[in-house]
N, C-alpha and C positions, 0 to 999 in steps of 0.2 A: 431594780428592772422598772424603764419605765414604759406603756403602754400609749400607741396613738393608731387613731382610726384613718386609713387614708380612703378617700372619695376618689376612684380612676373613671375619665371618660374611658369610652372606646378611641383608639387612635386615628380611626378613620373613621371618623364622629359625623362627615359632613354636617347636614343641618340637626341631625336630633334625632331624627324618624329611621327608623330600621322596619324591615319585613321583606317576604320573600318576593312579594311582586309589589311593591309601592315603595322605594328609601334603599337604603344598604341592606344586601342578607346577610353579610358577615359582620360580625363585631370581636376586636380583638383589642384583648389589655393587655397591656405592658404595666409590671412591677417588677419596681427594682431592686437590686442586690444591695439592700439594706436592712439589717436584721433579722429576727426569725418572724414567719409566718406561722399565725396561730387559725391554723388550716382548716378547723370545722367551727369557725367561727365566722369564715368567708361567706357574705350573702352580693345575691345580682340581684338591683333592682331594678325599676322603671315603671313604666305605666303600659297599658295593654288594652287596645281598642282593636273594637271590628265597627269596621267602616263600610260602607255602600261601594260598590265597584262604578258605579252611574251614578252623580251625586242624586237626590230627586229635585223637582221641576220647583224652582223659584226658592232653593235654598242660597245660602250666603256662600259666593265663590269665593270668596276669602279664607273660610274652614272645612278645607274640604277633607279635613280629618275627625269631623266630629262621632261619636262613636254614636252606634245602635242603642238607644232609651226602650225600644217599642217588645215587651216582655212578652208578647206573643209570637213573634220570631221563633221560626224554629232552628236559632242557630245556636251549636252547645261545642261544648269541648267535656272532655272527657274528665268524669268526677275525682277519680285518683290521680291522672296526670298534672289535671289542673294546664295553670300558665305554662307548665316547664315543659309542656308541650312544645311550644314555642321551637324548639333545641332539637336540630335532628341529629348534630354531632359538633362533638365538644374533644379538644386536642389541649394537651397542657406540656409544652416545652419549655427547655430554656432559652433564656433571653439573650446572652452572651453567647453560650455556646453553640453558634449556626442552629441556632432555632429546634436541638435534639429534641425529638419527641420525647416525651415520660411518659404521657397515657394518654389514649388514643378509643373513644368511644362513638360508635357507628350507632345508630340506632336509639338514642341515649333515650327516646322516651320509653321506650320498652322496658327500658332497664329502671325507671325511676318509678314504672307500674308497679313492679315486681316489688320495689322498694316501699313505696305507700301503701301497696295491701295486702301485704304480707305484716308490716311492722309495725302498723297501724289503726285503731278500729274505727268506727264511725264517730265516736266520741269525740279522738284523737283529731281527725280529718277535720269536721264541724266546729272545733275550735282553733288548735293549734296552725294546722295546716292549711286550712280553710284563709286565713288570716297573709297566711306566710306567700300563699301559690293560688288561693280561687279554686279547692279541693277541696269537695265535700264526701267525698264516696258514697255508698248508699249500705243501707242497713235498714236497722229496726225508727221509724220514723221520730223526728223530735215534735213539738210540739206546734210550730208554725210550717210542718211540713203536712201533719194529717187534714185540716182543710183539702187537700187534694186527693185524699184515698179515692180509689177507682178497686174493682176488682182483681188485680193484679195481685196475688202473694196475699190476700187479705188474712188468711190463717193463721200469717207469722205479722201482721200491722207493720206491712213492708211495702209500700205503693213507689213504685218504679217509675208511674208517670207523674206522681205529688213531688218527689225527690230530683227529677229531671226539671222540672217548673224550679223549684227553689234554688237549685244548681244554678240555673239560668240569671236571676235576679238580680246578684252583685253586680255582672258583668252590663249591667244595663245601666251604671252612672254614669251621669252627663257627661265625666270629664273621663270616663273609661276607668279601670279597675288596679290601681298600682299592686305590687306585689313586691316580695323581700325572700327570695330563693336561698335558698341551701342546694348547691350545687351538687347532683348524685355522685361521686367518683372515689377511687381508691385511695388516691394523693389528698385529697380531704378528707377524708377519716382517719389521716394516720395522725402522729406526731406531729410537733411543729416543726419546720424547715426552713433550713437555714438557707435564706434567699443568696448571703454571701456566696457560701460553697458553690451553689447551683449554679449564680451567674443571673440571677433573676431569674422572671416568669412571664412567659408569655400565654395568654390563654385567649384560644380562639372559638368563637361560638357560629357555626354555622344554622340557618337559620331554617328552616322544615316545611314544606310547601302549605299552602292555605287548605285545602284540602287534606292534607291528613292533622288539622289541627281544629278544624269545626265541620261539624256535620249535622245536617237535619234538611226539611224539604224546602228552608229557605237558604242553606247555608252558599249555594252556588252563585250567591246575589252578592255576596260580600268578602273579604279580605282583610288580614289582623294585620295591624303597623305597633311598633312597640316605642314607645317615647321617651327620650332621654335618660340611656340603660348608662348604667356603672355598677359600678363593685365596689362595694364597700370591705376594705381589707385589713383587718387587723395586724398592728406589726409590733411586736416587743422589743425593745432596747436592748441589744446583750452585755452580757455581765462581762467582767474582767476579765475570768475563769474561762468561759465561752469566747473572748477577741483568742486570749493567749492560745487555745485549745489549738483554733485555726492557724495561728501562726506558726507554731511546732509541728503543724499537720499537714499541710497546703493541700493533699490531695486526701480528703476525707471519705471514708465511705458509709453511704447514706439507707435507709431500710424505709417503706415505704407500701402502699397496698396498692396496688391497679385492675381495673378487668380487662378484660381481653372479650372482642364483640364479634361473635359471628353468623356468619345466615346461610341457611339452606332454605328451599324447600322438600314436601313429602308429595309425592304422586301417587305415592304405592304402597295398599295395605301392608305391606310388611318388608320394612325398608329400614338399611343400618344409614345411620350418621356417624362420617367420620372425621376429626377433627386431628391436624397434627399442627400442633398448639405453640410447639419449642418456647415451652416456657419453664422455670424456676420456682418451687416452691407453690403449685396449685393447692390453693384451699377447698374449692368447690366449683359447683357450677347447679348453671340455671337455665332453663328456659322457658321460653311462652309462645303461642299458637295462635293463626287467624288465617283465615282464609285470605289467600296470595291478592283477590278480585276485592278485596276488602282494604284493601293497603290503597292510600292514595283516592278514596271516595269520597263525594262530600255526603252521597247517602248512606253510607256506613262511618262508623265508630273505628276510625282503624285503630285506635289505641287501644281496642275492646282486647279482652283473652279468651280462650274458647278451648273446649276440650274438642279434641278431634277422634271423639268417639274410643277412646285407646280402651285396646284389650291387655295389652302385655307389654311391658318393658322390662329392660335389658340393657343398665350398664357397662361398659367395656372399657379396660386400656389390655391394649396391645391383643385385640381378640380374647383380650381374656374376662371373666366376670370380676369386676372393679369398681366401686368399693363394695358393693350390695355383692355379696357370693349367694344372691338369688335372685329368680325374676319375679318382679311385682304383674299377677294375674288378677285382672280386675275381675268383681262376681260380677257376669253380667246373665240376662235373659234374652237374645238374639230374636227370639218372638215378640216384644215389644221396641213401643217406641222410646228414641232418648229419653223422654220425658219420665217416660214410666219407670226406667231402670231400677233396680231394687239398692244399687252402691251408692255412696257419699264420695268414693275414693276416699278412703282413709291411709292408706297406704302413700300413694300417691303423695296426697298431699302433706301429710308428718313429714317423708323425706326432702317435700319440696321445701319446707320450714327448714330444716334441719340445714339447709344450704347456706342460712341467712345468717344462725346461730344456733345453739341446740334446744329444740323443741319447747325445752321443760322452762327456760327462762324467756320465752314470747308468753309472756301473760296476755297481750291484746293483739286480736288482726282480724282482719273483713277475710283470713281465709276458713268460711264455715260453712255446715251442709249448705245453706240459702244462697248465700251471696258468689259461692263457686258453682251452686246447679246449675242446672240445665235452664231453668226459666230465667235465672238472670243474664247468661249469654241469649236467650230469644231476645230478651228487653237489650240486648247490645251495649252490656257494660260488663260482662262475668269477667272474676279473673280468679284466672284457675293457672297451674303450670306444673314445673316435674323441676327435680333436680336433689344432689346427694353433695353430701360433705363428703371431700377424701381423707381429711385428716380430723377429727374432732376431739379427739386428745390434745395434741401440742397446740393445734393451730400452725404448724411452719406448713405446711401444705409438701405436696409430693415432686421427686424432678419428672421433670415431663421434657423435656429439652429433647429427647432421640424418640419419645413415644408417643403411639396415639390415643384418642381418648376420643368417648362417642356412647353412642347408644343406638341399640336396635328393639324399635318400634313396630309393634302391632296397632292398627287402628284402622276403622272403619269409613275417616276421611269423611263424616255425614256431613252434607250441607247444613247449614243453623236455620236455614227457612224452614228444612225437614225433620227437625228434631220431635216435631211434635206427630211424626208420620211413624205410620209404620211400617217395617222394615221391607214390605213389596212397593212403597212409595218415597222410599226414601232414594234419594241421587249423592254422588261426592263429589267434592273438590278439591285443587290442589290446594295445599296449607303452608304457610309458610312457619317457619320455625326460628326465633331468634335465641340464639344461647349466647352467654355470658358465665367467663372462667375469671373466681376474682384470686389472683396471686401475691405472692409477695418479691419485692423485687429489687435488688440490690444497685443500687450505681458507685462509680467512683469517680472524681474530679480528677485527670489526671493529662499530663502532655498535650495541656492545651483543648480538651473534650473531653466530654462524658464517655464511661465506657459500661456495661453492664456487666457485671462481678460474677465470676462462675460458680 
């Protein structure tokens, strides 16, 4: 069995420059129907640049895509999502069978933020993820960040201001910052994919608005571009046994994971969020929150995760408590500010981690009392979410083709700008909630098309 790596350029390449406001806002990669795709090794590569909307006086007109190298410019990307924030939507479909969609993820960076903060520690982000996607996260200071220490979080030796600068520095390279991204989606967390049986794959990436990628006091003066994007695709040649199996069964059934993404707004302090997902084999659910006014704003980090001052959480299926047979009630003192609340939300966060894998198996994470605390959210880089596992025993998932899933949430919906204020001075905001369901899909190629197996 031989292995080869294919470097695939976007089929709508143009001049090789892509961007939401400059260049082509969509990338489409076509993978031929030949061999077995090693999906977990697939990479999205290119070069990321932050470019001034109006070139400086005296600038060379032949180089309109010069990267900003001034580290004093307050132009930042989220420290956990990194360059993955350029992807707004991701869709994987069959190339041959009328582009039948196999997995479609809306609001992709919010899902990436869940994974990066939950399954990676600060040291892991500083090393592996920094080299892949330019994300360093937040946590205890490294030696290079200690020189930027201010009073913030001093007792934990955690300087949000210093780490923000350290995160920005690599983006100031003259030629931009190269990236080598692992796409976060269910299909690419699964086993090898038979490209011949699926008729090849088409991977479509829609780019995100500039204001949802960059933030800071100077961010509105810039836009981002992606140069020379490509997909590096590892493909294994089929063995004789695999070829014979496909000939004997030209309508094979294939199983893989997939994510379904949903968006809601919460404007009541006691609200039910209900989803009719029509899915089979639902394994887990995870959600994160942000004030709606913070989305698509250069002044706010549109990828940060906030706690809307949750007081009570109940998960439901068809109106009954499931998978948790109890409600999670947060230990709070309503006479105190959010900053001085006595709880670190241990039960909320433990169940949230369970949505990814058994919490006992998560050895390193940025979900902790410091980074998931209120001060980090005030500093615009918090990581926080809710979630639950529907089937932690077999991981086969539960049937929800005709069921409703969701949760009941009681929360104060406090404005993050007022987290340090006493209750009588607090104000509320409408919050957006991004929910993702992980499920097992089964499809079969038959009658010239792809059908979902019931």
